[in-house]
C-alpha positions as CSV (number, residue, x, y, z in Angstrom):
1,M,70.9,-45.2,54.8
2,K,68.7,-46.8,52.3
3,K,65.7,-44.9,53.6
4,V,67.5,-41.5,53.3
5,F,68.5,-42.4,49.7
6,S,65.0,-43.5,48.8
7,A,63.4,-40.3,50.1
8,K,65.9,-38.1,48.1
9,F,65.2,-40.2,45.0
10,K,61.4,-39.7,45.3
11,K,61.9,-36.0,45.8
12,A,64.0,-35.7,42.7
13,Y,61.6,-37.8,40.8
14,L,58.7,-35.6,41.7
15,V,60.7,-32.5,40.8
16,M,61.6,-33.9,37.4
17,L,58.0,-35.0,36.9
18,A,56.7,-31.5,37.7
19,V,59.3,-29.9,35.4
20,L,58.4,-32.3,32.6
21,S,54.7,-31.6,33.2
22,A,55.3,-27.9,33.1
23,L,57.3,-28.3,29.9
24,I,54.5,-30.3,28.3
25,V,51.9,-27.7,29.4
26,C,54.1,-24.9,28.0
27,W,54.5,-26.8,24.8
28,L,50.7,-27.4,24.5
29,V,50.1,-23.7,25.2
30,F,52.6,-22.8,22.6
31,V,51.0,-25.2,20.1
32,W,47.5,-23.9,21.0
33,V,48.6,-20.2,20.7
34,N,50.2,-20.9,17.4
35,L,47.2,-22.8,16.1
36,N,45.0,-20.0,17.3
37,I,47.2,-17.5,15.6
38,Y,47.2,-19.6,12.5
39,E,43.4,-20.0,12.6
40,K,42.8,-16.3,13.1
41,S,45.3,-15.3,10.5
42,N,43.2,-17.1,7.9
43,P,39.8,-15.2,7.3
44,G,38.3,-18.4,5.8
45,N,38.8,-20.3,9.1
46,V,37.4,-17.4,11.1
47,A,34.4,-17.2,8.8
48,S,33.7,-20.9,9.3
49,S,33.9,-20.5,13.0
50,V,31.5,-17.6,13.0
51,F,29.1,-19.5,10.8
52,N,29.2,-22.6,13.0
53,Q,28.8,-20.5,16.2
54,Y,26.0,-18.2,15.0
55,F,24.2,-19.6,12.0
56,R,24.4,-23.3,11.5
57,E,22.0,-23.6,14.4
58,L,20.7,-20.0,14.8
59,D,21.8,-18.5,18.1
60,F,19.1,-16.0,18.5
61,D,20.4,-14.6,21.8
62,K,23.9,-13.8,20.4
63,L,22.6,-12.5,17.1
64,F,20.1,-10.2,18.8
65,A,22.8,-9.0,21.1
66,M,25.1,-8.3,18.1
67,E,22.4,-6.2,16.4
68,R,20.7,-4.7,19.4
69,S,22.2,-1.2,19.0
70,S,20.7,-0.8,15.6
71,F,17.1,-1.6,16.7
72,S,14.5,0.5,18.5
73,E,14.1,0.0,22.2
74,L,10.7,-1.4,21.4
75,E,12.1,-4.4,19.6
76,T,12.2,-7.6,21.7
77,L,14.1,-10.9,21.5
78,D,10.9,-12.8,21.1
79,N,9.8,-10.6,18.2
80,Y,13.2,-10.8,16.6
81,T,13.4,-14.5,17.0
82,A,10.0,-15.0,15.3
83,Y,11.2,-12.7,12.5
84,L,14.5,-14.5,12.0
85,K,13.0,-18.0,12.0
86,Q,10.7,-17.0,9.2
87,R,13.4,-15.2,7.2
88,A,16.0,-17.9,7.6
89,G,13.6,-20.7,6.7
90,T,14.4,-24.4,7.0
91,G,16.9,-26.5,5.1
92,S,20.6,-26.7,4.8
93,R,22.6,-23.5,5.4
94,N,25.9,-22.3,4.1
95,F,27.9,-19.1,3.5
96,I,29.9,-17.6,0.8
97,S,32.4,-14.7,0.5
98,V,31.2,-11.7,-1.5
99,P,33.5,-9.1,-3.1
100,L,33.8,-5.6,-1.7
101,S,35.1,-2.4,-3.3
102,E,38.8,-1.7,-3.4
103,D,38.7,0.9,-0.7
104,T,37.6,-1.7,1.9
105,E,41.0,-3.3,2.4
106,G,41.2,-5.3,5.6
107,V,37.5,-6.2,5.5
108,K,35.9,-9.5,4.4
109,K,32.2,-9.9,3.9
110,Y,30.1,-13.1,3.8
111,V,26.5,-13.9,3.0
112,V,24.6,-16.6,4.8
113,F,21.9,-18.5,2.9
114,T,19.4,-21.3,3.4
115,E,19.1,-23.4,0.2
116,S,19.5,-20.5,-2.3
117,A,17.9,-17.6,-0.3
118,G,20.3,-15.3,1.6
119,F,19.0,-14.1,4.9
120,A,22.0,-12.6,6.8
121,E,25.6,-11.3,6.3
122,F,28.6,-10.8,8.5
123,E,31.9,-9.0,8.2
124,L,35.4,-9.7,9.5
125,K,38.1,-7.1,10.0
126,E,41.8,-7.5,10.1
127,K,43.7,-6.1,13.1
128,A,47.2,-6.2,14.6
129,G,47.8,-9.1,17.0
130,V,50.7,-9.9,19.4
131,F,52.4,-12.2,16.9
132,G,50.9,-10.7,13.6
133,K,47.7,-9.7,11.9
134,V,44.5,-11.6,12.8
135,W,40.9,-11.6,11.7
136,E,37.9,-11.2,14.0
137,L,34.1,-10.7,13.7
138,S,33.1,-7.1,13.5
139,S,29.4,-7.1,12.6
140,V,26.4,-9.2,11.9
141,R,23.3,-8.2,10.1
142,T,20.2,-10.3,9.7
143,V,17.8,-7.4,8.9
144,F,18.3,-6.1,5.4
145,D,15.3,-3.9,5.3
146,K,14.0,-2.7,8.7
147,I,10.3,-1.8,8.7
148,N,9.9,1.8,7.6
149,A,8.3,4.3,10.1
150,F,4.6,3.7,10.7
151,N,2.0,5.5,12.6
152,I,-0.2,4.4,15.5
153,V,-3.5,6.3,15.8
154,V,-5.4,6.1,19.1
155,P,-8.0,8.1,21.1
156,S,-6.3,10.8,23.1
157,G,-5.0,9.5,26.5
158,S,-4.8,5.9,25.4
159,S,-2.0,3.7,26.6
160,V,0.0,2.3,23.7
161,H,2.2,-0.8,23.8
162,V,4.5,-2.2,21.1
163,N,5.7,-5.8,21.6
164,G,4.5,-5.6,25.1
165,R,6.5,-2.4,25.9
166,H,4.9,0.9,26.8
167,V,5.3,3.6,24.2
168,S,6.3,6.8,25.9
169,A,5.1,10.3,24.9
170,N,8.5,10.8,23.2
171,Y,7.1,8.9,20.2
172,K,4.2,11.3,19.7
173,T,4.5,13.2,16.5
174,G,2.7,16.4,15.4
175,D,-0.3,18.0,17.1
176,K,-3.4,16.2,18.3
177,I,-5.9,16.0,15.4
178,F,-9.5,16.9,16.1
179,C,-12.2,15.1,14.0
180,E,-15.8,15.9,14.7
181,M,-16.8,12.3,14.1
182,A,-14.1,10.6,16.1
183,G,-13.0,13.1,18.7
184,V,-9.4,13.9,19.6
185,H,-6.8,11.3,18.8
186,D,-3.0,11.0,19.2
187,I,-0.5,9.9,16.6
188,Y,2.7,8.0,17.5
189,T,5.4,7.3,14.9
190,I,7.6,4.2,15.3
191,S,10.6,3.0,13.4
192,G,13.7,0.8,13.7
193,L,12.0,-2.5,14.2
194,A,13.2,-5.8,12.7
195,A,9.8,-7.5,12.5
196,R,6.1,-6.6,12.2
197,P,5.3,-5.7,15.8
198,V,2.4,-6.5,18.1
199,V,0.6,-3.2,18.7
200,E,-1.9,-2.8,21.5
201,A,-3.8,0.1,23.0
202,S,-6.0,0.5,26.0
203,S,-8.6,3.2,26.7
204,G,-10.8,3.0,29.8
205,G,-8.9,0.0,31.0
206,R,-9.5,-2.3,28.0
207,M,-6.5,-3.4,26.1
208,R,-6.9,-4.6,22.5
209,A,-4.7,-5.5,19.6
210,L,-4.6,-3.2,16.6
211,S,-4.5,-4.4,13.0
212,Y,-2.1,-3.0,10.4
213,D,-3.4,-1.1,7.4
214,S,-0.8,-1.5,4.6
215,E,-2.3,1.1,2.3
216,F,-2.0,3.8,4.8
217,N,0.9,2.4,6.8
218,E,-0.7,2.7,10.2
219,Y,-2.2,0.9,13.2
220,S,-5.4,2.5,14.2
221,A,-7.7,2.1,17.3
222,I,-10.2,4.4,15.7
223,P,-12.5,2.9,13.0
224,V,-11.8,4.4,9.7
225,L,-13.9,4.3,6.5
226,T,-13.2,5.2,2.9
227,A,-15.7,6.7,0.5
228,D,-15.2,6.9,-3.3
229,I,-17.7,9.4,-4.7
230,I,-18.3,11.7,-7.7
231,D,-16.8,15.1,-7.2
232,S,-20.1,16.9,-7.5
233,F,-21.5,15.1,-4.5
234,S,-20.9,15.8,-0.7
235,L,-20.3,13.1,1.9
236,F,-22.1,12.9,5.2
237,I,-21.3,10.5,8.1
238,N,-23.8,10.3,11.0
239,G,-25.4,13.4,9.7
240,I,-22.2,15.5,9.7
241,K,-20.8,16.8,6.5
242,V,-17.2,15.6,5.9
243,E,-14.7,18.4,5.3
244,D,-12.4,18.4,2.2
245,S,-9.4,18.0,4.6
246,F,-10.4,14.3,4.7
247,I,-10.0,13.9,0.9
248,L,-7.2,11.4,0.4
249,R,-7.1,11.6,-3.4
250,D,-9.0,13.9,-5.8
251,G,-9.4,14.4,-9.5
252,I,-9.4,10.6,-10.2
253,R,-10.2,9.8,-13.8
254,T,-11.5,6.4,-15.1
255,D,-13.1,5.3,-18.3
256,E,-16.5,5.9,-16.8
257,T,-15.7,9.4,-15.5
258,N,-14.0,10.3,-18.7
259,R,-17.2,9.4,-20.6
260,L,-19.2,11.5,-18.1
261,R,-16.8,14.3,-17.9
262,L,-16.6,13.8,-14.2
263,H,-13.9,13.3,-11.6
264,R,-14.0,11.1,-8.5
265,K,-12.6,11.8,-5.0
266,I,-11.8,9.4,-2.2
267,Y,-12.3,10.3,1.5
268,R,-10.6,8.6,4.4
269,V,-12.4,9.4,7.6
270,P,-12.2,8.2,11.3
271,Y,-15.9,8.1,12.1
272,G,-16.1,7.3,15.9
273,L,-15.8,4.5,18.3
274,G,-19.2,2.8,18.3
275,G,-21.7,1.3,16.0
276,Q,-22.1,1.1,12.2
277,P,-21.7,4.5,10.5
278,D,-24.6,6.1,8.7
279,V,-23.0,7.1,5.4
280,S,-24.9,9.1,2.7
281,I,-24.2,11.4,-0.2
282,V,-26.0,14.6,-1.3
283,S,-26.1,15.9,-4.8
284,I,-25.7,19.5,-5.8
285,T,-29.5,19.7,-6.0
286,G,-29.7,18.8,-2.3
287,K,-31.0,15.3,-2.9
288,E,-29.7,12.7,-0.4
289,S,-28.8,9.2,-1.5
290,A,-27.4,6.1,0.2
291,I,-24.0,4.8,-0.7
292,I,-23.0,1.1,-0.8
293,D,-20.4,-0.5,1.5
294,D,-18.3,-2.8,-0.8
295,G,-16.8,-4.4,2.3
296,N,-14.5,-3.5,5.2
297,L,-16.1,0.0,5.4
298,N,-15.1,0.9,1.8
299,F,-18.0,2.9,0.4
300,V,-18.3,3.4,-3.3
301,Q,-20.8,5.5,-5.2
302,K,-22.1,3.7,-8.2
303,I,-23.4,5.6,-11.2
304,V,-27.1,5.3,-10.7
305,S,-29.7,7.0,-12.7
306,D,-31.7,9.8,-11.0
307,A,-35.3,8.4,-11.1
308,D,-36.9,11.9,-11.1
309,L,-34.7,13.2,-13.9
310,E,-35.2,10.0,-15.9
311,R,-39.0,10.2,-15.5
312,Q,-39.1,13.8,-16.7
313,Y,-36.5,13.8,-19.5
314,K,-36.1,10.3,-20.8
315,D,-38.3,10.9,-23.8
316,L,-36.5,14.2,-24.5
317,A,-33.1,12.5,-24.4
318,I,-34.2,9.6,-26.8
319,A,-35.8,12.1,-29.2
320,A,-32.7,14.2,-29.3
321,A,-30.4,11.2,-29.9
322,K,-32.7,10.0,-32.7
323,T,-32.7,13.4,-34.3
324,Y,-28.9,13.5,-34.2
325,A,-28.8,10.0,-35.9
326,E,-31.4,11.1,-38.5
327,F,-29.5,14.3,-39.3
328,M,-26.3,12.2,-39.9
329,T,-28.1,10.1,-42.5
330,Y,-29.9,13.1,-44.1
331,D,-33.3,12.0,-42.8
332,T,-34.0,15.3,-41.1
333,G,-32.9,18.9,-41.4
334,I,-31.2,21.7,-39.4
335,R,-34.4,23.1,-38.0
336,E,-35.3,19.8,-36.4
337,L,-31.8,19.6,-35.0
338,Q,-32.2,23.1,-33.4
339,R,-35.1,21.8,-31.4
340,Y,-32.7,19.8,-29.3
341,F,-29.2,21.3,-29.7
342,Q,-28.3,24.8,-28.4
343,T,-27.1,26.9,-31.4
344,G,-23.7,28.5,-31.1
345,T,-22.2,25.6,-29.0
346,Q,-19.2,23.7,-30.2
347,I,-21.1,20.5,-30.6
348,Y,-23.9,22.1,-32.6
349,N,-21.3,23.7,-35.0
350,N,-19.5,20.4,-35.4
351,I,-22.7,18.5,-36.3
352,R,-23.9,21.2,-38.6
353,T,-20.7,21.3,-40.6
354,S,-19.7,17.6,-40.5
355,E,-19.4,15.6,-43.7
356,V,-21.2,12.3,-43.4
357,Y,-18.8,9.8,-44.9
358,F,-20.9,6.7,-44.0
359,Y,-24.1,8.1,-45.6
360,T,-25.6,6.0,-48.3
361,P,-29.0,6.5,-50.1
362,H,-31.6,4.3,-48.5
363,I,-35.2,3.4,-48.7
364,D,-36.0,2.9,-45.0
365,Y,-34.5,3.2,-41.4
366,W,-35.6,2.4,-37.9
367,F,-34.3,2.1,-34.3
368,E,-34.1,-0.9,-32.0
369,N,-32.8,-1.7,-28.4
370,I,-33.4,1.9,-27.3
371,N,-32.3,2.8,-23.8
372,A,-31.7,6.0,-21.8
373,S,-29.9,5.7,-18.5
374,E,-27.4,7.4,-16.1
375,F,-29.4,10.6,-15.6
376,L,-27.1,12.7,-13.3
377,A,-27.9,16.2,-11.9
378,R,-25.1,18.6,-12.4
379,E,-24.3,22.2,-11.4
380,N,-26.0,25.3,-12.8
381,D,-29.2,23.6,-13.8
382,T,-27.7,21.0,-16.0
383,F,-27.9,17.2,-16.3
384,S,-26.4,14.4,-18.3
385,C,-27.7,11.1,-19.5
386,R,-26.6,8.2,-21.7
387,V,-28.6,7.0,-24.8
388,T,-27.9,3.8,-26.7
389,F,-29.7,2.2,-29.6
390,S,-29.3,0.3,-32.9
391,H,-29.9,2.4,-36.0
392,Y,-30.8,0.3,-39.0
393,V,-30.7,1.7,-42.5
394,R,-32.0,-0.3,-45.4
395,R,-30.3,0.7,-48.7
396,N,-32.2,-1.8,-50.9
397,A,-33.9,-5.1,-50.6
398,Q,-30.6,-7.0,-50.3
399,Q,-28.5,-4.5,-48.1
400,L,-29.2,-3.6,-44.5
401,N,-26.7,-1.3,-42.6
402,L,-26.4,-1.1,-38.8
403,F,-25.1,2.1,-37.1
404,P,-25.0,1.5,-33.3
405,L,-25.1,4.6,-31.3
406,D,-23.9,5.2,-27.7
407,V,-23.8,8.8,-26.7
408,T,-23.7,10.8,-23.4
409,L,-25.8,14.0,-23.8
410,F,-25.3,17.1,-21.6
411,F,-28.5,19.3,-21.2
412,R,-28.7,22.9,-20.0
413,R,-31.8,24.8,-19.2
414,S,-32.4,27.5,-21.8
415,G,-35.5,29.5,-21.0
416,A,-38.4,27.0,-20.4
417,Q,-36.7,24.0,-22.1
418,Y,-33.5,21.9,-21.9
419,L,-31.1,21.9,-24.9
420,I,-27.9,19.9,-25.5
421,Y,-24.8,21.9,-25.0
422,D,-22.3,19.1,-25.3
423,M,-22.2,15.4,-26.4
424,I,-19.7,12.6,-26.2
425,I,-19.8,9.6,-28.6
426,N,-18.9,6.7,-26.4
427,S,-18.5,4.1,-29.1
């Protein structure tokens, strides 16, 4: 009898224990559900949870997955991770709520920052839940300014890779461009990357990394040179005249070109795949000159005096400048001026009719530090040069006046001789 009673008691006890356990589990579930609802009903709590989950220790996999749809297919987790590590920096991180416009009800925005530098943001959206409204993560953004579209220039038929991924022909833009110096090459346009990519190209089985040119926003497998020359000169590379279609900028004015009444032009030319380019310039008179590489295949034409012109006309230029100075101090007359200045020109009329405010009676004058330079051939049988000297005028035994002269003279052939048709006072 006792054994039967004992078995029934144990059975009842186990049933009661099971019921009690079920009640405790239900209560715990109830508490957990309500706590979860409470947590999610408060955007500040949800924001703290998002920050701890994604940003306190950067979870690159989750962040990349959240943003993946906004990137190009050529972006990779490794490249994104390297970018975000650099952008986020080191140090303590935190987040702060930022205001939104009034028409964004039901949305909360937060900015994540390291020390004082923000590097990411995320948004929460309010939505209807089973027991009331709750907040949940809707978007994460760690890339504030994606890299703008850039070009990749490679020899035609090359295999191109970005971040280790093959770039298909769908990325090719425009027609193939033919350059006599470099051959046919293809242009790819890439956009939608988070970080500066690794760009490689192979031609003939050899893969090599391409460097980025920030000035022209491109990666190029074809060597490119720039040449800054005076507009009256022509550019030759490897014996081939460069067409005007390769002029990057034209009509450039500087203090120097203003003084010489010239412009400059800059060429940008792909010149081929092998060896150092042979770069030269040819003046309008057909005379060839070398041009200096300032570094990194950036050739700049310096203003250098034409030795032949200087040898032939240096004395003429100095004599003309002296005559001008003497005329301005009443030490010579109009007939002497006409030996060097072409009558009827604007500069001749200006000099002839000018009033010399700085003239003073004097007993002597002379010239020192005389120099003639920058002899440049120009079109239509003309040339220019620069003459400088110190013009001393002694008024009396106690007073000596100095009139420094710096002029650019422009000569034109008139019959058998050269006469000045224009002049610029440099200082």
